[in-house]
C-alpha positions as a Markdown table, in Angstrom:
| # | Residue | x | y | z |
|---|---|---|---|---|
| 1 | Met | 125.1 | 112.2 | 103.5 |
| 2 | Gly | 121.6 | 110.9 | 104.3 |
| 3 | Arg | 122.1 | 107.9 | 102.0 |
| 4 | Ile | 125.0 | 106.8 | 104.1 |
| 5 | Leu | 123.0 | 106.9 | 107.3 |
| 6 | Arg | 120.0 | 105.0 | 105.9 |
| 7 | Pro | 121.1 | 101.9 | 104.0 |
| 8 | Asp | 118.4 | 100.1 | 102.1 |
| 9 | Ala | 116.7 | 96.9 | 103.4 |
| 10 | Arg | 118.8 | 94.5 | 101.3 |
| 11 | Thr | 122.1 | 96.0 | 102.8 |
| 12 | Val | 120.7 | 95.8 | 106.3 |
| 13 | Ala | 119.5 | 92.2 | 105.8 |
| 14 | Val | 122.9 | 91.0 | 104.4 |
| 15 | Leu | 124.9 | 92.7 | 107.2 |
| 16 | Ala | 122.7 | 91.5 | 110.0 |
| 17 | Ala | 122.7 | 87.9 | 108.6 |
| 18 | Leu | 126.5 | 88.0 | 108.4 |
| 19 | Ala | 126.8 | 89.4 | 111.9 |
| 20 | Ala | 124.4 | 86.8 | 113.2 |
| 21 | Leu | 126.4 | 84.0 | 111.6 |
| 22 | Ala | 129.6 | 85.3 | 113.0 |
| 23 | Ala | 128.2 | 85.6 | 116.5 |
| 24 | Leu | 126.8 | 82.0 | 116.2 |
| 25 | Val | 130.2 | 80.7 | 115.0 |
| 26 | Val | 131.9 | 82.4 | 118.0 |
| 27 | Leu | 129.2 | 81.0 | 120.3 |
| 28 | Leu | 129.6 | 77.5 | 119.1 |
| 29 | Ser | 133.4 | 77.4 | 118.7 |
| 30 | Trp | 134.4 | 79.3 | 121.8 |
| 31 | His | 132.3 | 78.2 | 124.7 |
| 32 | Pro | 132.3 | 81.2 | 127.0 |
| 33 | Ala | 131.1 | 80.8 | 130.6 |
| 34 | Gly | 128.3 | 82.6 | 132.3 |
| 35 | Ile | 126.8 | 85.8 | 131.2 |
| 36 | Leu | 128.8 | 86.1 | 128.0 |
| 37 | Thr | 127.1 | 82.9 | 126.6 |
| 38 | Val | 123.7 | 84.5 | 127.4 |
| 39 | Ala | 124.8 | 87.8 | 125.8 |
| 40 | Leu | 126.1 | 86.2 | 122.6 |
| 41 | Ala | 122.9 | 84.1 | 122.3 |
| 42 | Leu | 120.8 | 87.2 | 122.8 |
| 43 | Leu | 122.9 | 89.0 | 120.2 |
| 44 | Val | 122.3 | 86.2 | 117.7 |
| 45 | Val | 118.5 | 86.4 | 118.3 |
| 46 | Leu | 118.5 | 90.1 | 117.9 |
| 47 | Leu | 120.5 | 90.0 | 114.7 |
| 48 | Ala | 118.2 | 87.2 | 113.3 |
| 49 | Thr | 115.2 | 89.4 | 114.1 |
| 50 | Val | 116.7 | 92.4 | 112.3 |
| 51 | Thr | 117.5 | 90.2 | 109.3 |
| 52 | Gly | 113.9 | 88.8 | 109.2 |
| 53 | Thr | 112.4 | 92.4 | 109.6 |
| 54 | Ala | 114.6 | 93.6 | 106.8 |
| 55 | Val | 113.7 | 90.7 | 104.5 |
| 56 | Ala | 110.0 | 91.3 | 105.2 |
| 57 | Ala | 110.4 | 95.1 | 104.4 |
| 58 | Leu | 112.1 | 94.1 | 101.1 |
| 59 | Arg | 109.3 | 91.7 | 100.2 |
| 60 | Asp | 106.7 | 94.4 | 101.0 |
| 61 | Arg | 108.5 | 96.9 | 98.9 |
| 62 | Asp | 108.7 | 94.5 | 96.0 |
| 63 | Ala | 105.0 | 93.6 | 96.3 |
| 64 | Arg | 104.0 | 97.3 | 96.4 |
| 65 | Ala | 106.2 | 98.0 | 93.4 |
| 66 | Glu | 104.7 | 95.1 | 91.5 |
| 67 | His | 101.0 | 95.8 | 92.4 |
| 68 | Gly | 101.1 | 99.6 | 92.6 |
| 69 | Glu | 101.6 | 101.8 | 95.6 |
| 70 | Ala | 98.5 | 100.6 | 97.6 |
| 71 | Pro | 96.8 | 97.3 | 97.0 |
| 72 | Ala | 93.1 | 97.6 | 96.3 |
| 73 | Gly | 90.8 | 96.7 | 99.1 |
| 74 | Gln | 93.2 | 97.7 | 101.8 |
| 75 | Pro | 91.9 | 100.0 | 104.6 |
| 76 | Asp | 95.0 | 102.2 | 104.1 |
| 77 | Ala | 94.1 | 102.8 | 100.5 |
| 78 | Leu | 90.4 | 103.4 | 101.3 |
| 79 | Leu | 90.9 | 105.9 | 104.1 |
| 80 | Ala | 93.6 | 108.0 | 102.6 |
| 81 | Gly | 91.7 | 111.3 | 102.7 |
| 82 | Ile | 89.9 | 110.8 | 106.0 |
| 83 | Asp | 91.4 | 111.9 | 109.2 |
| 84 | Ala | 90.3 | 111.0 | 112.8 |
| 85 | Asp | 88.4 | 114.2 | 113.4 |
| 86 | Thr | 86.4 | 113.7 | 110.1 |
| 87 | Leu | 85.6 | 110.1 | 111.2 |
| 88 | Asp | 84.3 | 111.4 | 114.6 |
| 89 | Ala | 82.2 | 114.1 | 113.0 |
| 90 | Leu | 80.6 | 111.9 | 110.3 |
| 91 | Asp | 77.8 | 109.3 | 110.7 |
| 92 | Ser | 79.3 | 105.8 | 110.6 |
| 93 | Ala | 76.6 | 104.8 | 108.0 |
| 94 | Ala | 77.6 | 107.7 | 105.8 |
| 95 | Val | 81.3 | 106.7 | 106.1 |
| 96 | Arg | 80.5 | 103.1 | 105.1 |
| 97 | Ala | 78.5 | 104.3 | 102.2 |
| 98 | Arg | 81.4 | 106.5 | 101.0 |
| 99 | Leu | 83.8 | 103.7 | 101.3 |
| 100 | Gly | 81.8 | 101.3 | 99.4 |
| 101 | Gly | 80.5 | 98.9 | 102.0 |
| 102 | Val | 83.6 | 98.4 | 104.2 |
| 103 | Ser | 82.6 | 96.7 | 107.4 |
| 104 | Asp | 83.8 | 97.9 | 110.7 |
| 105 | Arg | 83.7 | 94.3 | 112.1 |
């Protein structure tokens, strides 16, 4: 049941793109007056944004699958075992030495 409620990024991208195209066709063919024009235009922008975000998530997922789970040199990969309390308690020079020379600037 959880799979039905959370479609993958490819499905979201396709559905949002089709909905944006349909809203754009309606907006261009039927020229509604007033607030309906603004609402349809905002709907097209929102659906295009959802499409772009889903495509970016898909590319990110493909890149992570191709290069491994966490790319080397990324701060997320380097700080995986350190929480905020530990960082506060440790000397910043010691943290930099442990992380292999990562600059905080």
